[in-house]
C-alpha positions as CSV (number, residue, x, y, z in Angstrom):
1,M,-0.3,0.0,-0.4
2,F,1.3,3.8,0.8
3,D,3.8,4.8,3.5
4,L,1.3,7.8,4.7
5,K,4.5,8.3,7.2
6,L,5.7,12.2,8.0
7,P,9.2,12.3,7.4
8,D,11.2,12.9,11.3
9,Y,12.2,16.3,10.6
10,E,12.9,18.6,7.6
11,I,15.0,21.4,7.3
12,I,14.2,23.9,4.4
13,L,15.7,26.1,2.3
14,W,15.0,29.0,0.2
15,I,17.2,30.7,-1.9
16,N,17.1,33.8,-4.0
17,H,18.3,32.0,-7.2
18,N,21.0,35.7,-8.4
19,D,24.0,35.7,-8.5
20,F,24.8,36.1,-4.7
21,G,22.5,32.9,-4.4
22,K,24.3,31.3,-6.8
23,E,28.5,31.3,-5.5
24,L,25.7,30.8,-1.5
25,E,24.6,27.1,-3.4
26,K,28.3,26.6,-4.0
27,E,28.7,26.6,-0.5
28,I,25.9,24.7,0.5
29,L,26.2,22.4,-1.6
30,P,29.0,20.6,0.3
31,I,28.0,20.6,3.6
32,T,25.2,18.2,2.2
33,R,27.1,16.1,-0.4
34,D,25.9,12.9,2.3
35,L,22.5,13.9,2.3
36,E,19.5,12.2,0.0
37,I,17.7,16.0,-1.3
38,Y,14.2,15.3,-0.7
39,D,12.9,18.0,-2.8
40,D,14.6,20.6,-5.4
41,V,12.3,23.5,-6.8
42,E,13.2,26.4,-8.5
43,K,10.9,28.6,-9.0
44,E,10.4,32.1,-9.7
45,G,13.8,33.6,-8.8
46,I,13.9,31.6,-5.7
47,K,15.5,27.9,-5.5
48,S,13.8,25.8,-2.8
49,Y,15.7,22.5,-1.6
50,S,14.2,20.2,1.6
51,W,16.2,17.5,2.8
52,I,15.3,14.6,5.0
53,I,17.5,14.5,8.7
54,P,16.4,11.2,10.9
55,S,17.1,12.8,13.9
56,W,16.6,16.4,16.0
57,V,20.7,16.4,16.7
58,E,21.5,16.2,13.0
59,A,18.6,18.7,12.4
60,M,20.0,21.3,14.5
61,V,23.6,21.0,13.4
62,L,22.8,20.9,9.9
63,G,20.2,23.9,11.2
64,G,23.9,25.6,12.0
65,K,26.0,24.9,9.6
66,F,23.8,26.6,7.4
67,K,24.2,29.2,9.7
């Protein structure tokens, strides 16, 4: 049947897809290279990424790396 379980934790990141955003994207993608991108959408000049994270601690660590 269908797996209707929601992900444990999800980090969503929106980036303006301009010159600055493209440079920022180059810094962010290596940080997340070990994670599978759950969703990757570009719409109206904004790029959206989301990652599924298995634990609260890992989500907080990744969020801290984005700062």
